mmCIF file as gemmi writes it, N, C-alpha and C atoms, coordinates in Angstrom:
data_model
loop_
_atom_site.group_PDB
_atom_site.id
_atom_site.type_symbol
_atom_site.label_atom_id
_atom_site.label_alt_id
_atom_site.label_comp_id
_atom_site.label_asym_id
_atom_site.label_entity_id
_atom_site.label_seq_id
_atom_site.pdbx_PDB_ins_code
_atom_site.Cartn_x
_atom_site.Cartn_y
_atom_site.Cartn_z
_atom_site.occupancy
_atom_site.B_iso_or_equiv
_atom_site.pdbx_formal_charge
_atom_site.auth_seq_id
_atom_site.auth_asym_id
_atom_site.pdbx_PDB_model_num
ATOM 1 N N . MET Axp A 1 ? -63.253 65.03 48.449 1 0 ? 1 A 1
ATOM 2 C CA . MET Axp A 1 ? -63.893 63.837 47.925 1 0 ? 1 A 1
ATOM 3 C C . MET Axp A 1 ? -64.172 64.07 46.45 1 0 ? 1 A 1
ATOM 4 N N . MET Axp A 2 ? -63.92 63.048 45.625 1 0 ? 2 A 1
ATOM 5 C CA . MET Axp A 2 ? -64.177 63.125 44.187 1 0 ? 2 A 1
ATOM 6 C C . MET Axp A 2 ? -65.321 62.185 43.828 1 0 ? 2 A 1
ATOM 7 N N . GLU Axp A 3 ? -65.987 62.461 42.731 1 0 ? 3 A 1
ATOM 8 C CA . GLU Axp A 3 ? -67.033 61.584 42.211 1 0 ? 3 A 1
ATOM 9 C C . GLU Axp A 3 ? -66.563 61.025 40.881 1 0 ? 3 A 1
ATOM 10 N N . PHE Axp A 4 ? -66.715 59.729 40.691 1 0 ? 4 A 1
ATOM 11 C CA . PHE Axp A 4 ? -66.293 59.06 39.47 1 0 ? 4 A 1
ATOM 12 C C . PHE Axp A 4 ? -67.523 58.486 38.78 1 0 ? 4 A 1
ATOM 13 N N . LEU Axp A 5 ? -67.593 58.584 37.467 1 0 ? 5 A 1
ATOM 14 C CA . LEU Axp A 5 ? -68.707 58.064 36.685 1 0 ? 5 A 1
ATOM 15 C C . LEU Axp A 5 ? -68.196 56.929 35.8 1 0 ? 5 A 1
ATOM 16 N N . PHE Axp A 6 ? -68.82 55.775 35.914 1 0 ? 6 A 1
ATOM 17 C CA . PHE Axp A 6 ? -68.428 54.604 35.131 1 0 ? 6 A 1
ATOM 18 C C . PHE Axp A 6 ? -69.573 54.188 34.222 1 0 ? 6 A 1
ATOM 19 N N . GLN Axp A 7 ? -69.238 53.642 33.048 1 0 ? 7 A 1
ATOM 20 C CA . GLN Axp A 7 ? -70.22 53.026 32.171 1 0 ? 7 A 1
ATOM 21 C C . GLN Axp A 7 ? -70.03 51.521 32.282 1 0 ? 7 A 1
ATOM 22 N N . VAL Axp A 8 ? -71.138 50.802 32.531 1 0 ? 8 A 1
ATOM 23 C CA . VAL Axp A 8 ? -71.075 49.364 32.762 1 0 ? 8 A 1
ATOM 24 C C . VAL Axp A 8 ? -72.06 48.674 31.834 1 0 ? 8 A 1
ATOM 25 N N . THR Axp A 9 ? -71.638 47.572 31.244 1 0 ? 9 A 1
ATOM 26 C CA . THR Axp A 9 ? -72.529 46.741 30.43 1 0 ? 9 A 1
ATOM 27 C C . THR Axp A 9 ? -72.888 45.507 31.24 1 0 ? 9 A 1
ATOM 28 N N . LEU Axp A 10 ? -74.176 45.26 31.398 1 0 ? 10 A 1
ATOM 29 C CA . LEU Axp A 10 ? -74.652 44.107 32.159 1 0 ? 10 A 1
ATOM 30 C C . LEU Axp A 10 ? -75.331 43.122 31.219 1 0 ? 10 A 1
ATOM 31 N N . LEU Axp A 11 ? -75.162 41.84 31.471 1 0 ? 11 A 1
ATOM 32 C CA . LEU Axp A 11 ? -75.817 40.801 30.691 1 0 ? 11 A 1
ATOM 33 C C . LEU Axp A 11 ? -76.821 40.083 31.578 1 0 ? 11 A 1
ATOM 34 N N . ALA Axp A 12 ? -77.953 39.72 31.015 1 0 ? 12 A 1
ATOM 35 C CA . ALA Axp A 12 ? -78.97 38.975 31.767 1 0 ? 12 A 1
ATOM 36 C C . ALA Axp A 12 ? -79.56 37.908 30.868 1 0 ? 12 A 1
ATOM 37 N N . SER Axp A 13 ? -79.881 36.767 31.462 1 0 ? 13 A 1
ATOM 38 C CA . SER Axp A 13 ? -80.603 35.712 30.762 1 0 ? 13 A 1
ATOM 39 C C . SER Axp A 13 ? -82.016 35.703 31.329 1 0 ? 13 A 1
ATOM 40 N N . ILE Axp A 14 ? -83.019 35.931 30.481 1 0 ? 14 A 1
ATOM 41 C CA . ILE Axp A 14 ? -84.399 36.089 30.924 1 0 ? 14 A 1
ATOM 42 C C . ILE Axp A 14 ? -85.287 35.122 30.149 1 0 ? 14 A 1
ATOM 43 N N . ARG Axp A 15 ? -86.073 34.33 30.866 1 0 ? 15 A 1
ATOM 44 C CA . ARG Axp A 15 ? -87.011 33.397 30.227 1 0 ? 15 A 1
ATOM 45 C C . ARG Axp A 15 ? -88.304 34.128 29.883 1 0 ? 15 A 1
ATOM 46 N N . VAL Axp A 16 ? -88.837 33.858 28.684 1 0 ? 16 A 1
ATOM 47 C CA . VAL Axp A 16 ? -90.083 34.467 28.216 1 0 ? 16 A 1
ATOM 48 C C . VAL Axp A 16 ? -90.954 33.366 27.627 1 0 ? 16 A 1
ATOM 49 N N . ASN Axp A 17 ? -92.221 33.309 28.033 1 0 ? 17 A 1
ATOM 50 C CA . ASN Axp A 17 ? -93.166 32.359 27.456 1 0 ? 17 A 1
ATOM 51 C C . ASN Axp A 17 ? -93.905 33.023 26.301 1 0 ? 17 A 1
ATOM 52 N N . ALA Axp A 18 ? -93.884 32.392 25.132 1 0 ? 18 A 1
ATOM 53 C CA . ALA Axp A 18 ? -94.547 32.93 23.943 1 0 ? 18 A 1
ATOM 54 C C . ALA Axp A 18 ? -94.714 31.805 22.928 1 0 ? 18 A 1
ATOM 55 N N . GLU Axp A 19 ? -95.536 32.056 21.929 1 0 ? 19 A 1
ATOM 56 C CA . GLU Axp A 19 ? -95.762 31.06 20.874 1 0 ? 19 A 1
ATOM 57 C C . GLU Axp A 19 ? -94.602 31.015 19.882 1 0 ? 19 A 1
ATOM 58 N N . THR Axp A 20 ? -93.969 32.155 19.609 1 0 ? 20 A 1
ATOM 59 C CA . THR Axp A 20 ? -92.876 32.223 18.642 1 0 ? 20 A 1
ATOM 60 C C . THR Axp A 20 ? -91.723 33.034 19.215 1 0 ? 20 A 1
ATOM 61 N N . GLN Axp A 21 ? -90.559 32.895 18.604 1 0 ? 21 A 1
ATOM 62 C CA . GLN Axp A 21 ? -89.4 33.671 19.029 1 0 ? 21 A 1
ATOM 63 C C . GLN Axp A 21 ? -89.656 35.158 18.808 1 0 ? 21 A 1
ATOM 64 N N . ALA Axp A 22 ? -90.288 35.512 17.698 1 0 ? 22 A 1
ATOM 65 C CA . ALA Axp A 22 ? -90.576 36.923 17.41 1 0 ? 22 A 1
ATOM 66 C C . ALA Axp A 22 ? -91.48 37.52 18.486 1 0 ? 22 A 1
ATOM 67 N N . GLU Axp A 23 ? -92.51 36.763 18.902 1 0 ? 23 A 1
ATOM 68 C CA . GLU Axp A 23 ? -93.408 37.241 19.952 1 0 ? 23 A 1
ATOM 69 C C . GLU Axp A 23 ? -92.654 37.402 21.276 1 0 ? 23 A 1
ATOM 70 N N . ALA Axp A 24 ? -91.775 36.457 21.583 1 0 ? 24 A 1
ATOM 71 C CA . ALA Axp A 24 ? -90.991 36.522 22.818 1 0 ? 24 A 1
ATOM 72 C C . ALA Axp A 24 ? -90.083 37.755 22.82 1 0 ? 24 A 1
ATOM 73 N N . GLU Axp A 25 ? -89.441 38.026 21.697 1 0 ? 25 A 1
ATOM 74 C CA . GLU Axp A 25 ? -88.569 39.195 21.613 1 0 ? 25 A 1
ATOM 75 C C . GLU Axp A 25 ? -89.353 40.488 21.775 1 0 ? 25 A 1
ATOM 76 N N . LEU Axp A 26 ? -90.54 40.561 21.152 1 0 ? 26 A 1
ATOM 77 C CA . LEU Axp A 26 ? -91.391 41.749 21.307 1 0 ? 26 A 1
ATOM 78 C C . LEU Axp A 26 ? -91.8 41.958 22.758 1 0 ? 26 A 1
ATOM 79 N N . LYS Axp A 27 ? -92.228 40.881 23.422 1 0 ? 27 A 1
ATOM 80 C CA . LYS Axp A 27 ? -92.624 40.966 24.824 1 0 ? 27 A 1
ATOM 81 C C . LYS Axp A 27 ? -91.463 41.437 25.693 1 0 ? 27 A 1
ATOM 82 N N . LEU Axp A 28 ? -90.295 40.86 25.471 1 0 ? 28 A 1
ATOM 83 C CA . LEU Axp A 28 ? -89.127 41.195 26.28 1 0 ? 28 A 1
ATOM 84 C C . LEU Axp A 28 ? -88.681 42.635 26.051 1 0 ? 28 A 1
ATOM 85 N N . ARG Axp A 29 ? -88.587 43.036 24.788 1 0 ? 29 A 1
ATOM 86 C CA . ARG Axp A 29 ? -88.194 44.421 24.495 1 0 ? 29 A 1
ATOM 87 C C . ARG Axp A 29 ? -89.165 45.417 25.123 1 0 ? 29 A 1
ATOM 88 N N . GLY Axp A 30 ? -90.465 45.15 25.003 1 0 ? 30 A 1
ATOM 89 C CA . GLY Axp A 30 ? -91.465 46.047 25.573 1 0 ? 30 A 1
ATOM 90 C C . GLY Axp A 30 ? -91.33 46.172 27.076 1 0 ? 30 A 1
ATOM 91 N N . ALA Axp A 31 ? -91.137 45.034 27.742 1 0 ? 31 A 1
ATOM 92 C CA . ALA Axp A 31 ? -91.01 45.047 29.197 1 0 ? 31 A 1
ATOM 93 C C . ALA Axp A 31 ? -89.739 45.766 29.645 1 0 ? 31 A 1
ATOM 94 N N . LEU Axp A 32 ? -88.626 45.501 28.983 1 0 ? 32 A 1
ATOM 95 C CA . LEU Axp A 32 ? -87.359 46.104 29.396 1 0 ? 32 A 1
ATOM 96 C C . LEU Axp A 32 ? -87.297 47.605 29.093 1 0 ? 32 A 1
ATOM 97 N N . GLU Axp A 33 ? -87.813 47.994 27.942 1 0 ? 33 A 1
ATOM 98 C CA . GLU Axp A 33 ? -87.749 49.408 27.574 1 0 ? 33 A 1
ATOM 99 C C . GLU Axp A 33 ? -88.624 50.276 28.477 1 0 ? 33 A 1
ATOM 100 N N . ALA Axp A 34 ? -89.617 49.67 29.127 1 0 ? 34 A 1
ATOM 101 C CA . ALA Axp A 34 ? -90.511 50.418 30.01 1 0 ? 34 A 1
ATOM 102 C C . ALA Axp A 34 ? -90.078 50.322 31.475 1 0 ? 34 A 1
ATOM 103 N N . SER Axp A 35 ? -88.902 49.753 31.742 1 0 ? 35 A 1
ATOM 104 C CA . SER Axp A 35 ? -88.52 49.524 33.128 1 0 ? 35 A 1
ATOM 105 C C . SER Axp A 35 ? -87.158 50.123 33.455 1 0 ? 35 A 1
ATOM 106 N N . GLU Axp A 36 ? -86.862 50.091 34.736 1 0 ? 36 A 1
ATOM 107 C CA . GLU Axp A 36 ? -85.548 50.45 35.238 1 0 ? 36 A 1
ATOM 108 C C . GLU Axp A 36 ? -85.042 49.275 36.053 1 0 ? 36 A 1
ATOM 109 N N . ALA Axp A 37 ? -83.734 49.122 36.119 1 0 ? 37 A 1
ATOM 110 C CA . ALA Axp A 37 ? -83.147 48.023 36.877 1 0 ? 37 A 1
ATOM 111 C C . ALA Axp A 37 ? -82.66 48.537 38.228 1 0 ? 37 A 1
ATOM 112 N N . ASN Axp A 38 ? -83.087 47.882 39.287 1 0 ? 38 A 1
ATOM 113 C CA . ASN Axp A 38 ? -82.619 48.208 40.632 1 0 ? 38 A 1
ATOM 114 C C . ASN Axp A 38 ? -81.459 47.268 40.944 1 0 ? 38 A 1
ATOM 115 N N . LEU Axp A 39 ? -80.258 47.809 41.015 1 0 ? 39 A 1
ATOM 116 C CA . LEU Axp A 39 ? -79.058 46.984 41.156 1 0 ? 39 A 1
ATOM 117 C C . LEU Axp A 39 ? -78.526 46.928 42.58 1 0 ? 39 A 1
ATOM 118 N N . GLY Axp A 40 ? -79.295 47.444 43.513 1 0 ? 40 A 1
ATOM 119 C CA . GLY Axp A 40 ? -78.845 47.397 44.904 1 0 ? 40 A 1
ATOM 120 C C . GLY Axp A 40 ? -78.462 48.772 45.415 1 0 ? 40 A 1
ATOM 121 N N . MET Axp A 41 ? -77.546 48.8 46.385 1 0 ? 41 A 1
ATOM 122 C CA . MET Axp A 41 ? -77.153 50.048 47.049 1 0 ? 41 A 1
ATOM 123 C C . MET Axp A 41 ? -75.641 50.254 46.935 1 0 ? 41 A 1
ATOM 124 N N . LEU Axp A 42 ? -75.24 51.509 46.876 1 0 ? 42 A 1
ATOM 125 C CA . LEU Axp A 42 ? -73.828 51.883 46.911 1 0 ? 42 A 1
ATOM 126 C C . LEU Axp A 42 ? -73.732 53.192 47.668 1 0 ? 42 A 1
ATOM 127 N N . ASP Axp A 43 ? -72.939 53.23 48.716 1 0 ? 43 A 1
ATOM 128 C CA . ASP Axp A 43 ? -72.798 54.431 49.549 1 0 ? 43 A 1
ATOM 129 C C . ASP Axp A 43 ? -74.158 54.931 50.031 1 0 ? 43 A 1
ATOM 130 N N . ASP Axp A 44 ? -75.008 54.007 50.473 1 0 ? 44 A 1
ATOM 131 C CA . ASP Axp A 44 ? -76.346 54.316 50.989 1 0 ? 44 A 1
ATOM 132 C C . ASP Axp A 44 ? -77.265 54.971 49.959 1 0 ? 44 A 1
ATOM 133 N N . THR Axp A 45 ? -76.965 54.8 48.675 1 0 ? 45 A 1
ATOM 134 C CA . THR Axp A 45 ? -77.791 55.343 47.605 1 0 ? 45 A 1
ATOM 135 C C . THR Axp A 45 ? -78.204 54.197 46.689 1 0 ? 45 A 1
ATOM 136 N N . PRO Axp A 46 ? -79.503 54.096 46.355 1 0 ? 46 A 1
ATOM 137 C CA . PRO Axp A 46 ? -79.914 53.024 45.455 1 0 ? 46 A 1
ATOM 138 C C . PRO Axp A 46 ? -79.327 53.211 44.054 1 0 ? 46 A 1
ATOM 139 N N . ILE Axp A 47 ? -78.936 52.099 43.447 1 0 ? 47 A 1
ATOM 140 C CA . ILE Axp A 47 ? -78.45 52.109 42.072 1 0 ? 47 A 1
ATOM 141 C C . ILE Axp A 47 ? -79.623 51.694 41.19 1 0 ? 47 A 1
ATOM 142 N N . VAL Axp A 48 ? -80.275 52.655 40.561 1 0 ? 48 A 1
ATOM 143 C CA . VAL Axp A 48 ? -81.405 52.398 39.676 1 0 ? 48 A 1
ATOM 144 C C . VAL Axp A 48 ? -81.055 52.988 38.32 1 0 ? 48 A 1
ATOM 145 N N . VAL Axp A 49 ? -81.05 52.138 37.297 1 0 ? 49 A 1
ATOM 146 C CA . VAL Axp A 49 ? -80.638 52.586 35.967 1 0 ? 49 A 1
ATOM 147 C C . VAL Axp A 49 ? -81.699 52.235 34.937 1 0 ? 49 A 1
ATOM 148 N N . PRO Axp A 50 ? -81.866 53.089 33.922 1 0 ? 50 A 1
ATOM 149 C CA . PRO Axp A 50 ? -82.773 52.731 32.833 1 0 ? 50 A 1
ATOM 150 C C . PRO Axp A 50 ? -82.179 51.561 32.044 1 0 ? 50 A 1
ATOM 151 N N . VAL Axp A 51 ? -83.049 50.745 31.482 1 0 ? 51 A 1
ATOM 152 C CA . VAL Axp A 51 ? -82.608 49.602 30.689 1 0 ? 51 A 1
ATOM 153 C C . VAL Axp A 51 ? -82.574 50.022 29.227 1 0 ? 51 A 1
ATOM 154 N N . GLU Axp A 52 ? -81.449 49.772 28.573 1 0 ? 52 A 1
ATOM 155 C CA . GLU Axp A 52 ? -81.301 50.065 27.149 1 0 ? 52 A 1
ATOM 156 C C . GLU Axp A 52 ? -80.891 48.782 26.438 1 0 ? 52 A 1
ATOM 157 N N . ILE Axp A 53 ? -81.499 48.528 25.297 1 0 ? 53 A 1
ATOM 158 C CA . ILE Axp A 53 ? -81.148 47.361 24.493 1 0 ? 53 A 1
ATOM 159 C C . ILE Axp A 53 ? -80.425 47.864 23.254 1 0 ? 53 A 1
ATOM 160 N N . GLU Axp A 54 ? -79.222 47.371 23.04 1 0 ? 54 A 1
ATOM 161 C CA . GLU Axp A 54 ? -78.46 47.736 21.85 1 0 ? 54 A 1
ATOM 162 C C . GLU Axp A 54 ? -78.251 46.476 21.013 1 0 ? 54 A 1
ATOM 163 N N . GLY Axp A 55 ? -78.667 46.527 19.78 1 0 ? 55 A 1
ATOM 164 C CA . GLY Axp A 55 ? -78.453 45.395 18.886 1 0 ? 55 A 1
ATOM 165 C C . GLY Axp A 55 ? -79.498 44.308 19.05 1 0 ? 55 A 1
ATOM 166 N N . ASP Axp A 56 ? -79.154 43.107 18.593 1 0 ? 56 A 1
ATOM 167 C CA . ASP Axp A 56 ? -80.068 41.972 18.594 1 0 ? 56 A 1
ATOM 168 C C . ASP Axp A 56 ? -80.051 41.264 19.946 1 0 ? 56 A 1
ATOM 169 N N . LEU Axp A 57 ? -81.135 40.574 20.238 1 0 ? 57 A 1
ATOM 170 C CA . LEU Axp A 57 ? -81.186 39.694 21.4 1 0 ? 57 A 1
ATOM 171 C C . LEU Axp A 57 ? -80.603 38.354 20.988 1 0 ? 57 A 1
ATOM 172 N N . ASP Axp A 58 ? -79.794 37.739 21.827 1 0 ? 58 A 1
ATOM 173 C CA . ASP Axp A 58 ? -79.188 36.445 21.532 1 0 ? 58 A 1
ATOM 174 C C . ASP Axp A 58 ? -80.029 35.342 22.157 1 0 ? 58 A 1
ATOM 175 N N . LEU Axp A 59 ? -80.596 34.463 21.325 1 0 ? 59 A 1
ATOM 176 C CA . LEU Axp A 59 ? -81.383 33.339 21.819 1 0 ? 59 A 1
ATOM 177 C C . LEU Axp A 59 ? -80.431 32.27 22.342 1 0 ? 59 A 1
ATOM 178 N N . LEU Axp A 60 ? -80.581 31.881 23.609 1 0 ? 60 A 1
ATOM 179 C CA . LEU Axp A 60 ? -79.734 30.857 24.19 1 0 ? 60 A 1
ATOM 180 C C . LEU Axp A 60 ? -80.344 29.469 24.102 1 0 ? 60 A 1
ATOM 181 N N . GLU Axp A 61 ? -81.69 29.395 24.207 1 0 ? 61 A 1
ATOM 182 C CA . GLU Axp A 61 ? -82.342 28.095 24.253 1 0 ? 61 A 1
ATOM 183 C C . GLU Axp A 61 ? -83.834 28.268 23.971 1 0 ? 61 A 1
ATOM 184 N N . ALA Axp A 62 ? -84.433 27.292 23.301 1 0 ? 62 A 1
ATOM 185 C CA . ALA Axp A 62 ? -85.882 27.271 23.086 1 0 ? 62 A 1
ATOM 186 C C . ALA Axp A 62 ? -86.369 25.883 23.482 1 0 ? 62 A 1
ATOM 187 N N . MET Axp A 63 ? -87.36 25.848 24.385 1 0 ? 63 A 1
ATOM 188 C CA . MET Axp A 63 ? -87.892 24.571 24.859 1 0 ? 63 A 1
ATOM 189 C C . MET Axp A 63 ? -89.403 24.581 24.766 1 0 ? 63 A 1
ATOM 190 N N . GLU Axp A 64 ? -89.981 23.438 24.451 1 0 ? 64 A 1
ATOM 191 C CA . GLU Axp A 64 ? -91.424 23.276 24.451 1 0 ? 64 A 1
ATOM 192 C C . GLU Axp A 64 ? -91.894 23.217 25.897 1 0 ? 64 A 1
ATOM 193 N N . ASN Axp A 65 ? -92.887 24.027 26.249 1 0 ? 65 A 1
ATOM 194 C CA . ASN Axp A 65 ? -93.435 24.039 27.593 1 0 ? 65 A 1
ATOM 195 C C . ASN Axp A 65 ? -94.598 23.066 27.647 1 0 ? 65 A 1
ATOM 196 N N . THR Axp A 66 ? -94.393 21.94 28.35 1 0 ? 66 A 1
ATOM 197 C CA . THR Axp A 66 ? -95.423 20.907 28.427 1 0 ? 66 A 1
ATOM 198 C C . THR Axp A 66 ? -96.323 21.073 29.646 1 0 ? 66 A 1
ATOM 199 N N . GLY Axp A 67 ? -95.976 22.012 30.52 1 0 ? 67 A 1
ATOM 200 C CA . GLY Axp A 67 ? -96.749 22.212 31.732 1 0 ? 67 A 1
ATOM 201 C C . GLY Axp A 67 ? -96.319 21.293 32.858 1 0 ? 67 A 1
ATOM 202 N N . GLU Axp A 68 ? -95.416 20.363 32.607 1 0 ? 68 A 1
ATOM 203 C CA . GLU Axp A 68 ? -94.907 19.446 33.624 1 0 ? 68 A 1
ATOM 204 C C . GLU Axp A 68 ? -93.61 20.009 34.175 1 0 ? 68 A 1
ATOM 205 N N . GLU Axp A 69 ? -93.346 19.679 35.428 1 0 ? 69 A 1
ATOM 206 C CA . GLU Axp A 69 ? -92.077 20.121 36.039 1 0 ? 69 A 1
ATOM 207 C C . GLU Axp A 69 ? -91.17 18.955 36.252 1 0 ? 69 A 1
């Protein structure tokens, strides 16, 4: 049996509530840098990886939160 090591880049879209884009980016970076991602199971072993942010965060959308749904 052989073991293979792969490098994978994952993309995620995450909503953050904040007063400004700068505050939202700070909140998101802080939360992600202090966490690990649980990606499920493979061969009965959990896939848990540290989260690394490389480069800038890409803003997809900014909406005013009115409290209404």
